[in-house]
C-alpha positions as CSV (number, residue, x, y, z in Angstrom):
1,X,33.8,31.7,-35.1
2,X,35.7,33.7,-32.5
3,X,33.9,35.5,-29.6
4,X,34.1,39.0,-31.2
5,X,32.6,37.8,-34.5
6,X,30.0,35.7,-32.6
7,X,28.7,38.7,-30.7
8,X,29.0,41.0,-33.7
9,X,26.6,38.6,-35.6
10,X,24.0,39.0,-32.8
11,X,24.2,42.7,-32.5
12,X,21.5,43.7,-35.0
13,X,18.8,41.7,-33.4
14,X,20.1,41.5,-29.9
15,X,17.5,43.7,-28.3
16,X,14.7,41.8,-30.0
17,X,16.2,38.5,-28.8
18,X,16.2,39.6,-25.2
19,X,12.8,41.3,-25.3
20,X,11.2,38.2,-23.7
21,X,13.5,38.9,-20.6
22,X,12.2,42.5,-20.2
23,X,11.0,41.9,-16.7
24,X,14.4,40.4,-15.7
25,X,16.1,43.6,-17.0
26,X,13.6,45.8,-15.2
27,X,14.2,44.0,-11.9
28,X,18.0,44.0,-12.4
29,X,18.1,47.8,-13.1
30,X,15.8,48.6,-10.2
31,X,17.8,46.6,-7.7
32,X,21.1,48.0,-9.1
33,X,20.0,51.6,-8.7
34,X,19.6,51.1,-5.0
35,X,23.4,50.5,-4.7
36,X,24.4,53.5,-6.8
37,X,25.1,57.1,-5.9
38,X,25.6,60.2,-8.0
39,X,29.4,60.3,-7.4
40,X,30.1,56.8,-8.6
41,X,32.5,55.9,-11.4
42,X,31.1,52.7,-12.9
43,X,32.6,50.1,-15.3
44,X,29.9,48.2,-17.2
45,X,31.8,45.0,-18.3
46,X,30.3,43.3,-21.4
47,X,27.8,46.1,-21.8
48,X,26.3,44.8,-25.0
49,X,23.9,47.3,-26.6
50,X,23.8,49.5,-23.5
51,X,20.6,48.0,-22.0
52,X,21.9,48.6,-18.4
53,X,24.3,51.5,-18.9
54,X,21.8,53.8,-20.6
55,X,19.2,53.2,-17.9
56,X,21.5,54.0,-14.9
57,X,23.4,56.9,-16.4
58,X,21.5,59.5,-14.5
59,X,22.2,57.8,-11.2
60,X,26.0,57.9,-11.4
61,X,28.8,60.4,-12.3
62,X,30.3,58.5,-15.2
63,X,30.2,55.1,-16.8
64,X,32.9,53.3,-18.8
65,X,31.0,50.7,-20.9
66,X,33.1,48.1,-22.6
67,X,32.4,45.1,-24.8
68,X,34.4,42.8,-27.0
69,X,32.0,43.4,-29.9
70,X,32.4,46.6,-32.0
71,X,28.9,46.1,-33.4
72,X,27.4,46.0,-29.9
73,X,29.3,49.2,-29.0
74,X,28.0,50.9,-32.2
75,X,24.4,50.0,-31.3
76,X,24.9,51.2,-27.7
77,X,26.3,54.5,-28.9
78,X,23.4,55.1,-31.2
79,X,20.9,54.5,-28.4
80,X,22.7,56.8,-26.0
81,X,23.0,59.6,-28.7
82,X,19.3,59.3,-29.4
83,X,18.4,60.1,-25.8
84,X,21.3,62.5,-25.4
85,X,23.2,60.7,-22.7
86,X,26.6,62.4,-22.2
87,X,28.3,60.6,-19.3
88,X,29.0,57.2,-20.9
89,X,32.1,56.2,-22.8
90,X,31.3,53.2,-24.9
91,X,34.5,51.5,-26.0
92,X,35.4,48.2,-27.7
93,X,37.8,46.7,-25.1
94,X,38.3,44.0,-22.5
95,X,38.4,44.3,-18.7
96,X,42.1,43.3,-18.9
97,X,43.0,46.4,-20.9
98,X,45.9,48.0,-19.1
99,X,44.4,51.5,-19.5
100,X,42.0,50.6,-16.7
101,X,44.0,51.2,-13.5
102,X,43.9,49.7,-10.1
103,X,41.2,51.0,-7.7
104,X,39.6,53.2,-10.4
105,X,35.9,52.2,-10.0
106,X,33.3,52.4,-7.3
107,X,31.1,49.8,-9.0
108,X,31.6,47.2,-11.6
109,X,28.6,45.7,-13.4
110,X,28.9,42.1,-14.8
111,X,25.5,41.3,-16.2
112,X,25.0,37.9,-17.9
113,X,28.7,37.4,-18.5
114,X,30.2,35.3,-15.7
115,X,28.7,32.1,-17.1
116,X,30.5,32.5,-20.4
117,X,34.0,33.2,-19.0
118,X,36.3,30.3,-18.8
119,X,38.7,31.6,-16.1
120,X,36.3,33.2,-13.7
121,X,38.8,33.1,-10.9
122,X,41.2,35.3,-12.9
123,X,38.3,37.6,-13.8
124,X,37.3,38.1,-10.2
125,X,40.9,38.9,-9.3
126,X,40.9,41.6,-12.0
127,X,37.5,43.0,-10.9
128,X,38.8,43.2,-7.3
129,X,42.0,44.9,-8.5
130,X,40.0,47.6,-10.4
131,X,37.6,48.4,-7.6
132,X,38.2,51.0,-4.9
133,X,38.3,49.7,-1.3
134,X,34.7,48.8,-0.4
135,X,33.7,48.9,-4.1
136,X,30.9,46.7,-5.4
137,X,30.4,44.1,-8.1
138,X,26.8,43.8,-9.2
139,X,26.0,40.9,-11.4
140,X,23.3,38.7,-12.8
141,X,24.3,35.2,-14.0
142,X,22.6,32.3,-15.7
143,X,22.8,29.3,-13.3
144,X,21.8,26.5,-15.7
145,X,23.4,23.8,-13.5
146,X,20.5,24.2,-11.1
147,X,18.3,22.1,-13.3
148,X,19.2,18.8,-15.1
149,X,18.0,19.1,-18.7
150,X,18.9,17.8,-22.1
151,X,20.1,21.3,-22.9
152,X,22.7,21.0,-20.1
153,X,23.9,17.7,-21.5
154,X,24.2,19.2,-24.9
155,X,26.1,22.3,-23.6
156,X,28.5,20.0,-21.8
157,X,29.3,18.1,-24.9
158,X,29.7,21.2,-27.0
159,X,32.1,22.7,-24.4
160,X,34.2,19.6,-24.5
161,X,34.5,19.5,-28.3
162,X,34.8,23.3,-28.6
163,X,32.4,24.0,-31.5
164,X,30.3,26.5,-29.7
165,X,30.7,29.5,-27.4
166,X,31.8,28.3,-23.9
167,X,29.2,28.2,-21.2
168,X,29.7,27.3,-17.5
169,X,26.8,25.4,-16.0
170,X,26.8,27.2,-12.7
171,X,25.0,26.0,-9.6
172,X,24.4,28.9,-7.2
173,X,26.8,27.6,-4.5
174,X,29.6,27.3,-7.1
175,X,28.9,30.8,-8.4
176,X,28.9,32.3,-4.9
177,X,32.2,30.5,-4.1
178,X,33.8,32.0,-7.2
179,X,32.9,35.4,-6.0
180,X,33.9,35.0,-2.4
181,X,37.2,33.5,-3.3
182,X,37.9,36.7,-5.3
183,X,38.0,38.5,-1.9
184,X,34.5,39.7,-1.9
185,X,31.7,39.6,0.7
186,X,28.3,38.9,-0.7
187,X,25.8,41.4,0.7
188,X,22.7,40.7,-1.4
189,X,21.3,37.9,-3.6
190,X,18.0,37.1,-5.3
191,X,16.7,34.7,-7.9
192,X,15.3,37.1,-10.5
193,X,14.2,34.5,-13.2
194,X,13.5,30.8,-12.9
195,X,13.5,29.6,-16.5
196,X,16.4,29.8,-17.2
197,X,17.6,30.4,-13.6
198,X,19.1,33.9,-13.3
199,X,20.8,34.9,-10.1
200,X,21.4,38.5,-8.9
201,X,24.4,39.1,-6.6
202,X,25.9,42.2,-5.0
203,X,29.3,41.8,-3.4
204,X,31.7,44.2,-1.7
205,X,35.4,44.2,-2.1
206,X,37.1,43.1,1.2
């Protein structure tokens, strides 16, 4: 199953699946809002069902919310329409789409996505390219490598044989290194959730 079909298959029950992480989302949104202003143009990369975008819409000027899954985008649009949010464009797309131009965004959100991207260095270069000078990337990332568990061993095996969605078993230093090597300066970090480990980072384009 390719990535698009995989995430399409999860779209109907996605919000129910992540309900147990409600406090994580509440913390993430609250901390994110502190770094936003009403003139910001934001790219929400891998927006899913709009859990973050819909909550921060009133804090910024405009949001371009993208996801590889058309079903996730449809769900996000329904929720935004229901609460009459007008300043979000939900589009099935990727961050490498050429219609997104250099230095177009004040903030790029990357929530729960970096650990499932194979070439994170290429991704960080693209994020840097799209941000305006001094722009911010705000992310939360699962750092499963911080704990040695049977699940980690299983994920490593599945990664090697390629029968499941890829997952990077980040440790925090490795994750921070990926970001700083993308020409960013980390300005805030916090562990928001411990099981599984979820790490919040705000970094500024150098």
